[in-house]
PyMOL commands that place a pseudoatom at each C-alpha (Angstrom):
pseudoatom trace, name=CA, resn=MET, resi=1, chain=A, elem=C, hetatm=0, pos=[98.941, 161.417, 165.216]
pseudoatom trace, name=CA, resn=VAL, resi=2, chain=A, elem=C, hetatm=0, pos=[96.195, 161.532, 166.824]
pseudoatom trace, name=CA, resn=GLU, resi=3, chain=A, elem=C, hetatm=0, pos=[94.945, 158.170, 168.911]
pseudoatom trace, name=CA, resn=GLU, resi=4, chain=A, elem=C, hetatm=0, pos=[91.249, 157.190, 167.032]
pseudoatom trace, name=CA, resn=ARG, resi=5, chain=A, elem=C, hetatm=0, pos=[89.530, 156.622, 169.819]
pseudoatom trace, name=CA, resn=ARG, resi=6, chain=A, elem=C, hetatm=0, pos=[85.727, 154.975, 169.670]
pseudoatom trace, name=CA, resn=PRO, resi=7, chain=A, elem=C, hetatm=0, pos=[82.627, 157.342, 170.491]
pseudoatom trace, name=CA, resn=GLN, resi=8, chain=A, elem=C, hetatm=0, pos=[80.747, 156.401, 173.297]
pseudoatom trace, name=CA, resn=VAL, resi=9, chain=A, elem=C, hetatm=0, pos=[77.073, 155.344, 172.162]
pseudoatom trace, name=CA, resn=LEU, resi=10, chain=A, elem=C, hetatm=0, pos=[73.995, 155.858, 174.338]
pseudoatom trace, name=CA, resn=ARG, resi=11, chain=A, elem=C, hetatm=0, pos=[71.168, 153.800, 173.076]
pseudoatom trace, name=CA, resn=ILE, resi=12, chain=A, elem=C, hetatm=0, pos=[67.656, 155.372, 174.536]
pseudoatom trace, name=CA, resn=PRO, resi=13, chain=A, elem=C, hetatm=0, pos=[64.696, 152.440, 173.386]
pseudoatom trace, name=CA, resn=HIS, resi=14, chain=A, elem=C, hetatm=0, pos=[62.329, 154.595, 172.399]
pseudoatom trace, name=CA, resn=LEU, resi=15, chain=A, elem=C, hetatm=0, pos=[61.412, 157.780, 170.526]
pseudoatom trace, name=CA, resn=LEU, resi=16, chain=A, elem=C, hetatm=0, pos=[61.102, 161.068, 172.776]
pseudoatom trace, name=CA, resn=PRO, resi=17, chain=A, elem=C, hetatm=0, pos=[58.377, 163.854, 172.383]
pseudoatom trace, name=CA, resn=SER, resi=18, chain=A, elem=C, hetatm=0, pos=[58.490, 165.705, 169.101]
pseudoatom trace, name=CA, resn=LEU, resi=19, chain=A, elem=C, hetatm=0, pos=[58.762, 169.725, 169.749]
pseudoatom trace, name=CA, resn=ASN, resi=20, chain=A, elem=C, hetatm=0, pos=[54.529, 169.423, 168.252]
pseudoatom trace, name=CA, resn=ASP, resi=21, chain=A, elem=C, hetatm=0, pos=[53.989, 167.688, 171.676]
pseudoatom trace, name=CA, resn=LEU, resi=22, chain=A, elem=C, hetatm=0, pos=[55.805, 170.194, 173.281]
pseudoatom trace, name=CA, resn=LEU, resi=23, chain=A, elem=C, hetatm=0, pos=[53.982, 173.285, 171.758]
pseudoatom trace, name=CA, resn=ARG, resi=24, chain=A, elem=C, hetatm=0, pos=[50.644, 171.510, 172.546]
pseudoatom trace, name=CA, resn=TRP, resi=25, chain=A, elem=C, hetatm=0, pos=[51.540, 171.605, 176.424]
pseudoatom trace, name=CA, resn=LYS, resi=26, chain=A, elem=C, hetatm=0, pos=[52.822, 175.095, 176.156]
pseudoatom trace, name=CA, resn=GLY, resi=27, chain=A, elem=C, hetatm=0, pos=[48.933, 175.937, 174.700]
pseudoatom trace, name=CA, resn=LYS, resi=28, chain=A, elem=C, hetatm=0, pos=[47.838, 174.145, 178.000]
pseudoatom trace, name=CA, resn=GLY, resi=29, chain=A, elem=C, hetatm=0, pos=[48.987, 176.570, 180.317]
pseudoatom trace, name=CA, resn=ARG, resi=30, chain=A, elem=C, hetatm=0, pos=[49.942, 175.770, 183.936]
pseudoatom trace, name=CA, resn=ARG, resi=31, chain=A, elem=C, hetatm=0, pos=[48.695, 172.432, 183.893]
pseudoatom trace, name=CA, resn=GLY, resi=32, chain=A, elem=C, hetatm=0, pos=[50.601, 171.749, 180.123]
pseudoatom trace, name=CA, resn=ASN, resi=33, chain=A, elem=C, hetatm=0, pos=[53.712, 173.095, 182.266]
pseudoatom trace, name=CA, resn=LEU, resi=34, chain=A, elem=C, hetatm=0, pos=[53.354, 170.473, 184.743]
pseudoatom trace, name=CA, resn=GLU, resi=35, chain=A, elem=C, hetatm=0, pos=[53.047, 168.360, 182.152]
pseudoatom trace, name=CA, resn=TYR, resi=36, chain=A, elem=C, hetatm=0, pos=[56.345, 169.236, 180.269]
pseudoatom trace, name=CA, resn=ASN, resi=37, chain=A, elem=C, hetatm=0, pos=[58.148, 169.438, 183.965]
pseudoatom trace, name=CA, resn=ARG, resi=38, chain=A, elem=C, hetatm=0, pos=[57.311, 165.974, 184.374]
pseudoatom trace, name=CA, resn=ILE, resi=39, chain=A, elem=C, hetatm=0, pos=[58.145, 164.385, 181.575]
pseudoatom trace, name=CA, resn=LYS, resi=40, chain=A, elem=C, hetatm=0, pos=[61.041, 166.106, 181.210]
pseudoatom trace, name=CA, resn=GLN, resi=41, chain=A, elem=C, hetatm=0, pos=[62.106, 165.035, 185.013]
pseudoatom trace, name=CA, resn=GLU, resi=42, chain=A, elem=C, hetatm=0, pos=[61.400, 161.084, 183.812]
pseudoatom trace, name=CA, resn=ILE, resi=43, chain=A, elem=C, hetatm=0, pos=[63.318, 161.166, 180.640]
pseudoatom trace, name=CA, resn=GLU, resi=44, chain=A, elem=C, hetatm=0, pos=[66.478, 163.112, 182.699]
pseudoatom trace, name=CA, resn=ARG, resi=45, chain=A, elem=C, hetatm=0, pos=[66.083, 160.204, 185.664]
pseudoatom trace, name=CA, resn=GLU, resi=46, chain=A, elem=C, hetatm=0, pos=[65.846, 157.734, 182.585]
pseudoatom trace, name=CA, resn=ILE, resi=47, chain=A, elem=C, hetatm=0, pos=[68.964, 159.127, 180.768]
pseudoatom trace, name=CA, resn=TYR, resi=48, chain=A, elem=C, hetatm=0, pos=[71.192, 159.186, 184.119]
pseudoatom trace, name=CA, resn=TYR, resi=49, chain=A, elem=C, hetatm=0, pos=[69.880, 155.102, 184.172]
pseudoatom trace, name=CA, resn=LEU, resi=50, chain=A, elem=C, hetatm=0, pos=[70.476, 154.614, 181.041]
pseudoatom trace, name=CA, resn=CYS, resi=51, chain=A, elem=C, hetatm=0, pos=[74.057, 156.008, 181.260]
pseudoatom trace, name=CA, resn=THR, resi=52, chain=A, elem=C, hetatm=0, pos=[74.765, 153.965, 183.781]
pseudoatom trace, name=CA, resn=GLU, resi=53, chain=A, elem=C, hetatm=0, pos=[73.774, 150.750, 182.461]
pseudoatom trace, name=CA, resn=GLN, resi=54, chain=A, elem=C, hetatm=0, pos=[75.771, 151.520, 179.420]
pseudoatom trace, name=CA, resn=GLY, resi=55, chain=A, elem=C, hetatm=0, pos=[78.524, 153.513, 181.152]
pseudoatom trace, name=CA, resn=ILE, resi=56, chain=A, elem=C, hetatm=0, pos=[79.019, 156.824, 179.604]
pseudoatom trace, name=CA, resn=VAL, resi=57, chain=A, elem=C, hetatm=0, pos=[81.787, 158.261, 181.418]
pseudoatom trace, name=CA, resn=TRP, resi=58, chain=A, elem=C, hetatm=0, pos=[82.073, 162.357, 181.941]
pseudoatom trace, name=CA, resn=VAL, resi=59, chain=A, elem=C, hetatm=0, pos=[83.365, 164.460, 178.714]
pseudoatom trace, name=CA, resn=PRO, resi=60, chain=A, elem=C, hetatm=0, pos=[84.548, 168.484, 178.752]
pseudoatom trace, name=CA, resn=ARG, resi=61, chain=A, elem=C, hetatm=0, pos=[83.262, 168.600, 175.855]
pseudoatom trace, name=CA, resn=ALA, resi=62, chain=A, elem=C, hetatm=0, pos=[81.577, 166.839, 173.030]
pseudoatom trace, name=CA, resn=TRP, resi=63, chain=A, elem=C, hetatm=0, pos=[80.275, 166.312, 169.196]
pseudoatom trace, name=CA, resn=PHE, resi=64, chain=A, elem=C, hetatm=0, pos=[77.589, 164.242, 168.898]
pseudoatom trace, name=CA, resn=ARG, resi=65, chain=A, elem=C, hetatm=0, pos=[75.597, 162.361, 166.176]
pseudoatom trace, name=CA, resn=PHE, resi=66, chain=A, elem=C, hetatm=0, pos=[71.893, 161.940, 166.833]
pseudoatom trace, name=CA, resn=THR, resi=67, chain=A, elem=C, hetatm=0, pos=[70.457, 158.856, 165.074]
pseudoatom trace, name=CA, resn=TRP, resi=68, chain=A, elem=C, hetatm=0, pos=[66.814, 159.157, 164.985]
pseudoatom trace, name=CA, resn=ILE, resi=69, chain=A, elem=C, hetatm=0, pos=[65.369, 155.722, 164.232]
pseudoatom trace, name=CA, resn=GLU, resi=70, chain=A, elem=C, hetatm=0, pos=[61.609, 156.162, 163.968]
pseudoatom trace, name=CA, resn=ARG, resi=71, chain=A, elem=C, hetatm=0, pos=[58.959, 153.658, 163.058]
pseudoatom trace, name=CA, resn=SER, resi=72, chain=A, elem=C, hetatm=0, pos=[57.907, 155.405, 159.742]
pseudoatom trace, name=CA, resn=ARG, resi=73, chain=A, elem=C, hetatm=0, pos=[57.855, 158.194, 157.838]
pseudoatom trace, name=CA, resn=ARG, resi=74, chain=A, elem=C, hetatm=0, pos=[55.168, 159.851, 159.790]
pseudoatom trace, name=CA, resn=ARG, resi=75, chain=A, elem=C, hetatm=0, pos=[56.362, 162.545, 162.499]
pseudoatom trace, name=CA, resn=ASP, resi=76, chain=A, elem=C, hetatm=0, pos=[59.164, 165.338, 160.509]
pseudoatom trace, name=CA, resn=MET, resi=77, chain=A, elem=C, hetatm=0, pos=[62.474, 165.598, 161.136]
pseudoatom trace, name=CA, resn=ASP, resi=78, chain=A, elem=C, hetatm=0, pos=[62.895, 168.874, 162.607]
pseudoatom trace, name=CA, resn=ASN, resi=79, chain=A, elem=C, hetatm=0, pos=[59.906, 167.850, 165.015]
pseudoatom trace, name=CA, resn=ILE, resi=80, chain=A, elem=C, hetatm=0, pos=[61.957, 164.670, 165.996]
pseudoatom trace, name=CA, resn=SER, resi=81, chain=A, elem=C, hetatm=0, pos=[65.252, 165.680, 166.264]
pseudoatom trace, name=CA, resn=SER, resi=82, chain=A, elem=C, hetatm=0, pos=[64.591, 169.394, 168.006]
pseudoatom trace, name=CA, resn=ALA, resi=83, chain=A, elem=C, hetatm=0, pos=[62.619, 168.491, 171.322]
pseudoatom trace, name=CA, resn=GLY, resi=84, chain=A, elem=C, hetatm=0, pos=[64.412, 165.045, 171.465]
pseudoatom trace, name=CA, resn=ARG, resi=85, chain=A, elem=C, hetatm=0, pos=[67.985, 166.634, 171.683]
pseudoatom trace, name=CA, resn=LYS, resi=86, chain=A, elem=C, hetatm=0, pos=[67.031, 168.733, 174.218]
pseudoatom trace, name=CA, resn=PHE, resi=87, chain=A, elem=C, hetatm=0, pos=[65.901, 166.362, 176.551]
pseudoatom trace, name=CA, resn=ILE, resi=88, chain=A, elem=C, hetatm=0, pos=[68.564, 164.140, 175.446]
pseudoatom trace, name=CA, resn=LEU, resi=89, chain=A, elem=C, hetatm=0, pos=[71.669, 166.875, 176.440]
pseudoatom trace, name=CA, resn=ASP, resi=90, chain=A, elem=C, hetatm=0, pos=[69.447, 168.002, 179.569]
pseudoatom trace, name=CA, resn=GLY, resi=91, chain=A, elem=C, hetatm=0, pos=[69.326, 164.485, 180.577]
pseudoatom trace, name=CA, resn=LEU, resi=92, chain=A, elem=C, hetatm=0, pos=[73.061, 164.295, 179.921]
pseudoatom trace, name=CA, resn=VAL, resi=93, chain=A, elem=C, hetatm=0, pos=[74.231, 167.210, 182.475]
pseudoatom trace, name=CA, resn=SER, resi=94, chain=A, elem=C, hetatm=0, pos=[71.685, 165.952, 184.784]
pseudoatom trace, name=CA, resn=ALA, resi=95, chain=A, elem=C, hetatm=0, pos=[73.447, 162.690, 185.098]
pseudoatom trace, name=CA, resn=ARG, resi=96, chain=A, elem=C, hetatm=0, pos=[76.432, 164.666, 185.082]
pseudoatom trace, name=CA, resn=ARG, resi=97, chain=A, elem=C, hetatm=0, pos=[78.011, 163.607, 182.036]
pseudoatom trace, name=CA, resn=LEU, resi=98, chain=A, elem=C, hetatm=0, pos=[78.271, 166.622, 180.486]
pseudoatom trace, name=CA, resn=SER, resi=99, chain=A, elem=C, hetatm=0, pos=[79.161, 169.654, 182.282]
pseudoatom trace, name=CA, resn=GLY, resi=100, chain=A, elem=C, hetatm=0, pos=[76.510, 172.051, 180.460]
pseudoatom trace, name=CA, resn=ASP, resi=101, chain=A, elem=C, hetatm=0, pos=[74.729, 172.211, 177.467]
pseudoatom trace, name=CA, resn=GLY, resi=102, chain=A, elem=C, hetatm=0, pos=[76.005, 175.651, 175.722]
pseudoatom trace, name=CA, resn=TRP, resi=103, chain=A, elem=C, hetatm=0, pos=[78.569, 176.650, 173.366]
pseudoatom trace, name=CA, resn=LYS, resi=104, chain=A, elem=C, hetatm=0, pos=[81.119, 175.685, 176.025]
pseudoatom trace, name=CA, resn=TYR, resi=105, chain=A, elem=C, hetatm=0, pos=[80.597, 172.433, 176.243]
pseudoatom trace, name=CA, resn=VAL, resi=106, chain=A, elem=C, hetatm=0, pos=[78.785, 171.497, 173.365]
pseudoatom trace, name=CA, resn=ILE, resi=107, chain=A, elem=C, hetatm=0, pos=[81.113, 171.762, 170.319]
pseudoatom trace, name=CA, resn=GLY, resi=108, chain=A, elem=C, hetatm=0, pos=[78.009, 170.819, 167.591]
pseudoatom trace, name=CA, resn=TRP, resi=109, chain=A, elem=C, hetatm=0, pos=[76.047, 167.744, 166.685]
pseudoatom trace, name=CA, resn=GLU, resi=110, chain=A, elem=C, hetatm=0, pos=[74.750, 166.219, 163.477]
pseudoatom trace, name=CA, resn=ASP, resi=111, chain=A, elem=C, hetatm=0, pos=[71.257, 164.594, 162.678]
pseudoatom trace, name=CA, resn=VAL, resi=112, chain=A, elem=C, hetatm=0, pos=[70.691, 161.258, 160.727]
pseudoatom trace, name=CA, resn=PHE, resi=113, chain=A, elem=C, hetatm=0, pos=[67.187, 159.254, 160.584]
pseudoatom trace, name=CA, resn=ARG, resi=114, chain=A, elem=C, hetatm=0, pos=[66.258, 156.138, 159.416]
pseudoatom trace, name=CA, resn=VAL, resi=115, chain=A, elem=C, hetatm=0, pos=[63.207, 154.119, 159.599]
pseudoatom trace, name=CA, resn=ASP, resi=116, chain=A, elem=C, hetatm=0, pos=[63.042, 151.139, 161.296]
pseudoatom trace, name=CA, resn=SER, resi=117, chain=A, elem=C, hetatm=0, pos=[59.546, 149.717, 161.942]
pseudoatom trace, name=CA, resn=GLN, resi=118, chain=A, elem=C, hetatm=0, pos=[60.905, 146.896, 164.372]
pseudoatom trace, name=CA, resn=ASP, resi=119, chain=A, elem=C, hetatm=0, pos=[62.500, 148.607, 166.377]
pseudoatom trace, name=CA, resn=GLU, resi=120, chain=A, elem=C, hetatm=0, pos=[62.039, 152.533, 167.483]
pseudoatom trace, name=CA, resn=ARG, resi=121, chain=A, elem=C, hetatm=0, pos=[64.913, 153.799, 169.258]
pseudoatom trace, name=CA, resn=ILE, resi=122, chain=A, elem=C, hetatm=0, pos=[67.699, 156.710, 169.532]
pseudoatom trace, name=CA, resn=GLU, resi=123, chain=A, elem=C, hetatm=0, pos=[71.579, 156.351, 168.976]
pseudoatom trace, name=CA, resn=VAL, resi=124, chain=A, elem=C, hetatm=0, pos=[73.712, 159.217, 170.258]
pseudoatom trace, name=CA, resn=GLN, resi=125, chain=A, elem=C, hetatm=0, pos=[77.269, 159.085, 169.579]
pseudoatom trace, name=CA, resn=ILE, resi=126, chain=A, elem=C, hetatm=0, pos=[79.125, 161.033, 171.961]
pseudoatom trace, name=CA, resn=TYR, resi=127, chain=A, elem=C, hetatm=0, pos=[82.791, 162.400, 170.642]
pseudoatom trace, name=CA, resn=ASP, resi=128, chain=A, elem=C, hetatm=0, pos=[84.409, 163.690, 173.314]
pseudoatom trace, name=CA, resn=GLN, resi=129, chain=A, elem=C, hetatm=0, pos=[88.188, 164.055, 171.331]
pseudoatom trace, name=CA, resn=LEU, resi=130, chain=A, elem=C, hetatm=0, pos=[88.376, 167.009, 168.802]
pseudoatom trace, name=CA, resn=GLU, resi=131, chain=A, elem=C, hetatm=0, pos=[90.776, 165.601, 166.098]
pseudoatom trace, name=CA, resn=GLN, resi=132, chain=A, elem=C, hetatm=0, pos=[88.450, 163.011, 165.313]
pseudoatom trace, name=CA, resn=TYR, resi=133, chain=A, elem=C, hetatm=0, pos=[86.195, 164.557, 163.208]
pseudoatom trace, name=CA, resn=GLY, resi=134, chain=A, elem=C, hetatm=0, pos=[88.458, 167.368, 162.252]
pseudoatom trace, name=CA, resn=GLN, resi=135, chain=A, elem=C, hetatm=0, pos=[88.191, 170.155, 164.974]
pseudoatom trace, name=CA, resn=LYS, resi=136, chain=A, elem=C, hetatm=0, pos=[91.020, 171.940, 166.467]
pseudoatom trace, name=CA, resn=LYS, resi=137, chain=A, elem=C, hetatm=0, pos=[90.736, 172.475, 170.158]
pseudoatom trace, name=CA, resn=GLU, resi=138, chain=A, elem=C, hetatm=0, pos=[91.249, 175.781, 171.249]
pseudoatom trace, name=CA, resn=ALA, resi=139, chain=A, elem=C, hetatm=0, pos=[94.068, 177.609, 173.330]
for i in range(1, 139): cmd.bond("trace and resi %d" % i, "trace and resi %d" % (i + 1))
show_as sticks, trace
zoom trace
């Protein structure tokens, strides 16, 4: 019988830039790259502090459930999750809560979308025990 452990939950108290934002910065050339790098560093720094504040610890491999809670349905789901997930995973690596964001360390993820006009946020459940969601450990 596998011990049922609760996932760690990282709560980000606001929205992150969308894929459309990234593409807009890319279209601005060098100035856009500088803007992207500045924002990416800010987000990585914030994720480090949130991980420390919320007690998120290192995991060797993980499966994620991202819950994107938007204030409205205005932004497309694929634009929200693709860029946001990139920022979050990079931030977890920079914060040394995950050793990398490649196949060796990230088993997979699920995206869930909700609307709450009063409390936009992102909640990331981090599962470090493969058996919890039907995966077998690799030898």
